[in-house]
DSSP file (Angstrom, degrees, kcal/mol; ACC not computed):
  #  RESIDUE AA STRUCTURE BP1 BP2  ACC     N-H-->O    O-->H-N    N-H-->O    O-->H-N    TCO  KAPPA ALPHA  PHI   PSI    X-CA   Y-CA   Z-CA
    1    1 A M              0   0    0      0, 0.0     2,-0.3     0, 0.0    17,-0.1   0.000 360.0 360.0 360.0 150.5  105.3   92.1   82.7
    2    2 A S        -     0   0    0     15,-0.2     2,-0.7     0, 0.0    15,-0.2  -0.833 360.0-158.8-142.6  98.9  107.0   90.2   79.9
    3    3 A V        -     0   0    0     -2,-0.3    15,-0.1     1,-0.2     3,-0.1  -0.688  12.1-179.4 -78.3 114.7  110.2   91.7   78.5
    4    4 A T        +     0   0    0     -2,-0.7     2,-0.3    13,-0.4    -1,-0.2   0.666  60.6  21.1 -93.6 -13.0  110.7   90.2   75.2
    5    5 A S        +     0   0    0     12,-0.1     2,-0.4    10,-0.1    10,-0.2  -0.942  59.5 168.9-151.1 130.9  113.9   91.7   73.9
    6    6 A K        -     0   0    0     -2,-0.3     2,-2.3     8,-0.1     3,-0.2  -0.998  61.8 -23.5-142.7 145.7  116.8   93.4   75.5
    7    7 A D    >   -     0   0    0     -2,-0.4     3,-2.1     1,-0.2     6,-0.1  -0.355  52.1-161.6  69.9 -66.0  120.2   94.5   74.4
    8    8 A F  T 3  S-     0   0    0     -2,-2.3    -1,-0.2     1,-0.3     6,-0.0   0.855  74.6 -66.7  56.3  32.9  120.8   92.1   71.3
    9    9 A G  T 3  S+     0   0    0      1,-0.2    -1,-0.3    -3,-0.2    -2,-0.1   0.526  99.6 139.6  76.1   1.1  124.5   93.1   71.8
   10   10 A Q    X   -     0   0    0     -3,-2.1     3,-0.9     3,-0.2     2,-0.2  -0.703  49.2-135.7 -87.3 121.6  124.0   96.6   71.0
   11   11 A P  T 3  S+     0   0    0      0, 0.0     3,-0.0     0, 0.0    -1,-0.0  -0.603  81.1  25.3 -78.7 136.6  126.1   98.8   73.4
   12   12 A G  T 3  S+     0   0    0     -2,-0.2    97,-2.9     1,-0.0     2,-0.3   0.219 112.8  61.5 109.2 -12.5  124.4  101.9   74.9
   13   13 A F  E <   -A  108   0A   0     -3,-0.9     2,-0.3    95,-0.2    95,-0.2  -0.995  51.2-165.8-154.2 151.0  120.8  100.8   74.6
   14   14 A L  E     -A  107   0A   0     93,-2.6    93,-1.8    -2,-0.3     2,-0.3  -0.861  11.8-162.1-124.3 159.5  118.2   98.3   75.7
   15   15 A T  E     +A  106   0A   0     -2,-0.3     2,-0.3   -10,-0.2    91,-0.2  -0.963  15.9 154.9-137.0 156.0  114.6   97.5   74.4
   16   16 A G  E     -A  105   0A   0     89,-1.9    89,-3.2    -2,-0.3     2,-0.3  -0.983  24.5-141.4-169.7 168.0  111.7   95.7   75.7
   17   17 A T  E     +A  104   0A   0     -2,-0.3   -13,-0.4    87,-0.2     2,-0.3  -0.960  14.7 176.0-136.4 154.4  107.9   95.2   75.7
   18   18 A F  E     -A  103   0A   0     85,-1.4    85,-3.0    -2,-0.3     2,-0.5  -0.957  26.3-130.9-148.1 161.8  105.3   94.5   78.3
   19   19 A T  E     -A  102   0A   0     -2,-0.3    83,-0.2    83,-0.2    82,-0.1  -0.956  29.4-126.9-114.8 126.4  101.6   94.1   78.3
   20   20 A S        -     0   0    0     81,-3.0     4,-0.1    -2,-0.5     6,-0.1  -0.288  33.9 -98.2 -64.3 157.5   99.8   96.2   81.0
   21   21 A A    >   -     0   0    0      4,-0.2    79,-3.2     2,-0.2     3,-0.6  -0.170  36.0 -99.3 -66.4 170.1   97.4   94.3   83.3
   22   22 A G  T 3  S+     0   0    0      1,-0.3     2,-0.5    77,-0.2    -1,-0.1   0.851 128.7  33.0 -61.8 -33.7   93.8   94.3   82.8
   23   23 A T  T 3  S-     0   0    0     76,-0.1    -1,-0.3    75,-0.1    -2,-0.2  -0.885 111.4-117.5-110.9  93.1   93.7   97.0   85.4
   24   24 A A    <   +     0   0    0     -3,-0.6     2,-0.3    -2,-0.5    70,-0.1   0.167  41.5 176.8 -34.2 138.7   97.0   98.8   84.8
   25   25 A A        -     0   0    0     68,-0.1    -4,-0.2    69,-0.1    67,-0.1  -0.861  40.3 -64.5-138.2 170.8   99.4   98.6   87.7
   26   26 A L        -     0   0    0     -2,-0.3     2,-0.4    -6,-0.1    67,-0.2  -0.341  46.9-162.4 -61.8 139.0  102.9   99.8   88.4
   27   27 A V  E     -F   92   0B   0     65,-2.3    65,-3.3    -2,-0.0     2,-0.4  -0.972   2.1-164.6-122.0 130.7  105.6   98.1   86.3
   28   28 A T  E     -F   91   0B   0     -2,-0.4     2,-0.5    63,-0.2    63,-0.2  -0.995   3.4-159.4-125.8 131.8  109.3   98.2   87.3
   29   29 A E  E     -F   90   0B   0     61,-2.6    61,-2.3    -2,-0.4     2,-0.5  -0.927   7.5-151.2-104.0 123.2  112.0   97.4   84.7
   30   30 A T  E     -F   89   0B   0     -2,-0.5    59,-0.2    59,-0.2    58,-0.1  -0.858  18.3-172.2 -97.5 129.2  115.4   96.4   86.2
   31   31 A L        -     0   0    0     57,-3.0    -2,-0.0    -2,-0.5   -17,-0.0  -0.883  35.9-119.0-122.6 158.1  118.3   97.2   83.9
   32   32 A P  S    S+     0   0    0      0, 0.0     2,-0.3     0, 0.0    57,-0.1   0.613  98.7  19.3 -73.0  -8.1  122.0   96.4   84.0
   33   33 A W  S    S-     0   0    0     55,-0.1    -2,-0.1    54,-0.0    54,-0.0  -0.947  92.3 -90.2-151.6 170.9  122.9  100.2   84.1
   34   34 A A        -     0   0    0     -2,-0.3     2,-0.2    51,-0.2    51,-0.1  -0.692  45.2-136.0 -88.7 115.4  121.2  103.4   85.0
   35   35 A P        -     0   0    0      0, 0.0    74,-0.3     0, 0.0     3,-0.1  -0.507  11.5-158.2 -81.1 151.1  119.6  105.0   81.8
   36   36 A S  S    S+     0   0    0     72,-2.5    20,-2.2     1,-0.3    21,-0.5   0.723  84.2  20.5 -84.9 -25.9  119.9  108.6   81.0
   37   37 A L  E     -CB  55 108A   0     71,-1.3    71,-3.0    18,-0.2     2,-0.4  -0.994  65.6-171.5-147.1 137.7  116.9  108.6   78.8
   38   38 A F  E     -CB  54 107A   0     16,-3.0    16,-2.4    -2,-0.3     2,-0.4  -1.000   6.6-162.7-134.8 131.8  113.9  106.2   78.6
   39   39 A I  E     -CB  53 106A   0     67,-2.3    67,-2.0    -2,-0.4     2,-0.5  -0.970   3.7-165.3-117.2 130.9  111.2  106.3   76.0
   40   40 A L  E     -CB  52 105A   0     12,-2.7    12,-2.6    -2,-0.4     2,-0.7  -0.950  11.1-163.3-117.2 119.4  107.8  104.6   76.3
   41   41 A F  E     -CB  51 104A   0     63,-3.0    63,-2.3    -2,-0.5     2,-0.4  -0.926  23.4-151.8-101.5 122.6  105.3  103.9   73.6
   42   42 A V  E     -C   50   0A   0      8,-2.9     8,-0.7    -2,-0.7    61,-0.2  -0.746  66.3  -3.5 -99.5 134.1  102.2  103.2   75.3
   43   43 A D    >   -     0   0    0     -2,-0.4     3,-2.0     6,-0.2    -1,-0.2   0.954  70.0-178.0  56.1  58.6   99.4  100.9   73.8
   44   44 A I  T 3  S+     0   0    0     58,-3.1    59,-0.1    -3,-0.4    -1,-0.1   0.720  79.9  48.7 -63.0 -24.8  101.3  100.3   70.4
   45   45 A E  T 3  S+     0   0    0     57,-0.4    -1,-0.3     3,-0.1     2,-0.1   0.246  95.8  95.3 -96.5   8.7   98.4   98.2   69.1
   46   46 A G  S <  S-     0   0    0     -3,-2.0    55,-0.0    56,-0.2    -4,-0.0  -0.374  89.4-105.2 -93.2 177.5   95.8  100.7   70.0
   47   47 A T  S    S+     0   0    0      1,-0.2    -1,-0.1    -2,-0.1    -3,-0.1   0.747 110.8  21.0 -74.8 -25.6   94.3  103.4   67.7
   48   48 A N  S    S-     0   0    0     -5,-0.2    20,-0.5     2,-0.0    19,-0.3  -0.505  78.6-167.3-148.9  75.6   96.2  106.4   69.2
   49   49 A P        -     0   0    0      0, 0.0    -6,-0.2     0, 0.0     2,-0.2  -0.384  14.5-137.9 -67.4 138.4   99.4  105.3   71.1
   50   50 A N  E     -C   42   0A   0     -8,-0.7    -8,-2.9    16,-0.1     2,-0.4  -0.572   7.0-142.8 -93.8 158.8  101.0  108.0   73.3
   51   51 A M  E     -CD  41  65A   0     14,-2.4    14,-2.1   -10,-0.2     2,-0.4  -0.979  14.8-169.4-123.2 116.9  104.8  108.5   73.5
   52   52 A L  E     -CD  40  64A   0    -12,-2.6   -12,-2.7    -2,-0.4     2,-0.4  -0.850   0.8-168.8-106.9 139.4  106.4  109.4   76.9
   53   53 A V  E     +CD  39  63A   0     10,-2.3    10,-2.4    -2,-0.4     2,-0.3  -0.993   8.5 173.6-127.4 138.4  110.0  110.5   77.2
   54   54 A Q  E     -CD  38  62A   0    -16,-2.4   -16,-3.0    -2,-0.4     2,-0.3  -0.995  14.5-157.7-147.9 135.8  111.8  110.9   80.4
   55   55 A T  E     -C   37   0A   0      6,-2.0   -18,-0.2     3,-0.4     3,-0.2  -0.717  23.1-131.1-110.1 163.1  115.5  111.7   81.2
   56   56 A S  S    S+     0   0    0    -20,-2.2     3,-0.1    -2,-0.3    29,-0.1   0.451  95.0  78.3 -92.8  -3.4  117.2  110.8   84.5
   57   57 A Y  S    S-     0   0    0    -21,-0.5     2,-0.3     1,-0.3    -1,-0.2   0.871 108.8  -4.2 -77.6 -33.1  118.6  114.4   84.9
   58   58 A S    >   -     0   0    0     -3,-0.2     3,-0.9     3,-0.2    -3,-0.4  -0.983  58.4-126.5-159.2 147.3  115.5  116.0   86.2
   59   59 A T  T 3  S+     0   0    0     -2,-0.3    20,-0.3     1,-0.2    22,-0.1   0.727 115.1  54.7 -70.7 -23.3  111.9  115.0   86.8
   60   60 A T  T 3  S+     0   0    0      1,-0.1     2,-1.8    15,-0.1    -1,-0.2   0.549  80.4  96.3 -90.1  -4.3  110.8  118.0   84.6
   61   61 A D    <   +     0   0    0     -3,-0.9    -6,-2.0    -6,-0.2     2,-0.3  -0.614  69.0 113.3 -83.8  80.2  113.0  116.7   81.6
   62   62 A S  E     -D   54   0A   0     -2,-1.8     2,-0.3    -8,-0.2    -8,-0.2  -0.953  47.0-166.5-145.7 160.7  110.1  115.1   80.1
   63   63 A M  E     -D   53   0A   0    -10,-2.4   -10,-2.3    -2,-0.3     2,-0.4  -0.976   6.0-159.2-151.4 148.9  107.7  115.1   77.1
   64   64 A L  E     -DE  52  73A   0      9,-2.3     9,-3.4    -2,-0.3     2,-0.6  -0.993   2.1-164.5-124.9 131.3  104.3  113.6   76.2
   65   65 A T  E     -DE  51  72A   0    -14,-2.1   -14,-2.4    -2,-0.4     2,-0.7  -0.985  20.8-142.2-112.6 117.0  103.2  113.2   72.7
   66   66 A T    >>  -     0   0    0      5,-2.4     4,-4.0    -2,-0.6     3,-1.5  -0.734   3.2-150.7 -86.2 111.8   99.4  112.5   72.8
   67   67 A G  T 34 S+     0   0    0     -2,-0.7    -1,-0.1   -19,-0.3   -17,-0.1   0.828  90.9  54.6 -46.1 -47.0   98.4  109.9   70.1
   68   68 A S  T 34 S+     0   0    0    -20,-0.5    -1,-0.3     1,-0.2   -18,-0.0   0.704 126.6  16.2 -64.9 -23.6   94.9  111.2   69.6
   69   69 A T  T <4 S-     0   0    0     -3,-1.5    -2,-0.2     2,-0.2    -1,-0.2   0.597  88.4-126.3-125.2 -27.3   95.9  114.8   68.9
   70   70 A G     <  +     0   0    0     -4,-4.0     2,-0.2     1,-0.3    -3,-0.2   0.422  57.9 151.5  90.1  -5.6   99.6  114.9   68.1
   71   71 A V        -     0   0    0     -5,-0.5    -5,-2.4    -6,-0.1     2,-0.5  -0.438  35.9-148.3 -70.7 128.7   99.9  117.5   70.8
   72   72 A I  E     -E   65   0A   0     -7,-0.2     2,-0.5    -2,-0.2    -7,-0.2  -0.884  10.7-167.3-100.4 129.3  103.3  117.6   72.5
   73   73 A T  E     -E   64   0A   0     -9,-3.4    -9,-2.3    -2,-0.5     3,-0.2  -0.966  10.0-149.4-117.3 125.7  103.5  118.7   76.1
   74   74 A T  S    S+     0   0    0     -2,-0.5   -11,-0.1     1,-0.4     2,-0.1  -0.995  84.5  26.9-137.4 135.1  106.9  119.5   77.7
   75   75 A P  S    S-     0   0    0      0, 0.0    -1,-0.4     0, 0.0   -12,-0.2   0.681  96.4-128.6 -71.6 154.0  107.4  119.1   80.4
   76   76 A A    >   -     0   0    0    -23,-0.2     3,-0.6    -3,-0.2     4,-0.1  -0.454  16.4-133.8 -60.9 131.0  105.0  116.3   80.7
   77   77 A V  T 3  S-     0   0    0      1,-0.3     2,-0.2    -2,-0.2    -1,-0.2   0.913  93.2  -5.7 -59.9 -43.7  102.9  117.3   83.8
   78   78 A A  T 3   -     0   0    0      1,-0.1    -1,-0.3    17,-0.1   -18,-0.1  -0.695  68.4-178.3-152.6  91.4  103.2  113.7   85.2
   79   79 A S    <   -     0   0    0     -3,-0.6     3,-0.1   -20,-0.3    -2,-0.1   0.773  34.3-135.5 -65.2 -20.4  105.0  111.4   82.8
   80   80 A G        +     0   0    0      1,-0.2    13,-3.1    -4,-0.1     2,-0.6   0.564  67.2 115.6  73.6   7.6  104.5  108.5   85.2
   81   81 A I  E     -G   92   0B   0     11,-0.2     2,-0.5   -22,-0.1    -1,-0.2  -0.955  42.8-172.7-113.4 128.4  108.0  107.4   84.7
   82   82 A T  E     -G   91   0B   0      9,-2.4     9,-3.4    -2,-0.6     2,-0.5  -0.974   8.6-157.1-124.8 116.2  110.5  107.4   87.5
   83   83 A I  E     -G   90   0B   0     -2,-0.5     2,-0.7     7,-0.2     7,-0.2  -0.842   1.6-160.6-100.1 123.0  114.2  106.6   86.7
   84   84 A S  E   > -G   89   0B   0      5,-3.1     5,-1.0    -2,-0.5     4,-0.5  -0.900   7.7-174.7-100.8 109.9  116.3  105.4   89.7
   85   85 A T  T   5S+     0   0    0     -2,-0.7   -51,-0.2     1,-0.2    -1,-0.1   0.661  86.1  49.4 -82.0  -8.1  120.1  105.8   88.9
   86   86 A T  T   5S+     0   0    0      1,-0.1    -1,-0.2     3,-0.1    -2,-0.0   0.759 118.7  34.3 -90.8 -31.5  121.0  104.1   92.1
   87   87 A A  T   5S-     0   0    0      2,-0.2   -56,-0.2   -54,-0.0    -2,-0.2   0.207 101.3-128.3-101.0   8.5  118.8  101.0   91.7
   88   88 A N  T   5 +     0   0    0     -4,-0.5   -57,-3.0     1,-0.2     2,-0.4   0.894  65.3 130.2  41.5  46.8  119.2  100.8   87.8
   89   89 A T  E   < -FG  30  84B   0     -5,-1.0    -5,-3.1   -59,-0.2     2,-0.5  -0.961  52.0-152.6-134.3 160.4  115.4  100.7   87.5
   90   90 A V  E     -FG  29  83B   0    -61,-2.3   -61,-2.6    -2,-0.4     2,-0.6  -0.979  14.6-159.1-118.7 115.4  112.6  102.4   85.6
   91   91 A A  E     -FG  28  82B   0     -9,-3.4    -9,-2.4    -2,-0.5     2,-0.6  -0.898   1.7-160.5-109.5 129.3  109.2  102.4   87.3
   92   92 A I  E     -FG  27  81B   0    -65,-3.3   -65,-2.3    -2,-0.6   -11,-0.2  -0.890  17.8-138.4 -98.0 109.5  106.1  102.9   84.9
   93   93 A A    >   -     0   0    0    -13,-3.1     3,-1.1    -2,-0.6   -68,-0.1  -0.259  17.8-118.3 -63.8 155.8  103.1  104.1   86.9
   94   94 A A  G >  S+     0   0    0      1,-0.2     3,-2.0     2,-0.2    -1,-0.1   0.866 116.0  63.6 -62.6 -33.6   99.5  102.7   86.1
   95   95 A T  G 3  S+     0   0    0      1,-0.3    -1,-0.2   -15,-0.1   -17,-0.1   0.636  98.6  54.4 -71.7 -11.2   98.5  106.3   85.2
   96   96 A A  G <  S+     0   0    0     -3,-1.1    -1,-0.3   -16,-0.2     2,-0.3   0.269 106.9  69.8 -98.5   3.3  101.2  106.2   82.2
   97   97 A Q  S <  S-     0   0    0     -3,-2.0     2,-0.4   -55,-0.1   -55,-0.1  -0.747  74.2-131.3-126.8 163.4   99.5  103.0   80.9
   98   98 A V    >   -     0   0    0     -2,-0.3     3,-2.6   -75,-0.0   -78,-0.2  -0.963  44.2 -93.1-115.2 138.2   96.3  101.8   79.3
   99   99 A N  T 3  S-     0   0    0     -2,-0.4   -77,-0.2     1,-0.3   -76,-0.1  -0.228 108.0  -6.9 -46.5 125.2   94.4   98.7   80.6
  100  100 A S  T 3  S+     0   0    0    -79,-3.2    -1,-0.3     1,-0.2   -78,-0.1   0.509 100.6 148.2  67.1   7.7   95.6   95.5   78.8
  101  101 A G    <   -     0   0    0     -3,-2.6   -81,-3.0   -80,-0.3     2,-0.5  -0.379  49.2-122.6 -74.5 149.2   97.7   97.7   76.3
  102  102 A K  E     -A   19   0A   0    -83,-0.2   -58,-3.1    -2,-0.1   -57,-0.4  -0.845  31.7-160.1 -93.0 130.4  100.9   96.5   74.8
  103  103 A N  E     -A   18   0A   0    -85,-3.0   -85,-1.4    -2,-0.5     2,-0.4  -0.853  13.6-165.7-117.2 139.8  103.9   98.7   75.5
  104  104 A F  E     +AB  17  41A   0    -63,-2.3   -63,-3.0    -2,-0.4     2,-0.3  -0.986  13.6 178.2-122.9 135.9  107.3   99.1   73.9
  105  105 A W  E     -AB  16  40A   0    -89,-3.2   -89,-1.9    -2,-0.4     2,-0.4  -0.930  15.4-163.2-136.2 163.9  110.1  100.9   75.5
  106  106 A I  E     -AB  15  39A   0    -67,-2.0   -67,-2.3    -2,-0.3     2,-0.4  -0.979  10.4-160.9-143.4 126.2  113.9  101.8   74.7
  107  107 A A  E     -AB  14  38A   0    -93,-1.8   -93,-2.6    -2,-0.4     2,-0.4  -0.890   5.1-152.9-111.2 138.5  116.4  103.0   77.3
  108  108 A F  E      AB  13  37A   0    -71,-3.0   -72,-2.5    -2,-0.4   -71,-1.3  -0.931 360.0 360.0-114.6 139.8  119.6  104.8   76.5
  109  109 A K              0   0    0    -97,-2.9   -96,-0.1    -2,-0.4   -75,-0.1   0.455 360.0 360.0 -65.5 360.0  122.8  104.7   78.6
């Protein structure tokens, strides 16, 4: 995991990028605060990037926009994003990623 940008002095949100492993694996981002909303753009350099949205309020408060079809599914059946408001972490499951894909995320306070 390689986070290339965080915060830039902007209150209330953080951004970052990471490249999935050749065989995608769990990625955990540690933040300075617990996010209420996390948006992940999956495989941003690919042909059909997906967008996943997850809130910390409920595991069913989620949305998936499928890049290849434009279909929006809400709630996302399994977003693959888990927000811990006690540990200030966001876990991104391998199933939410594309092997070797570059990903961009934004987290809101």
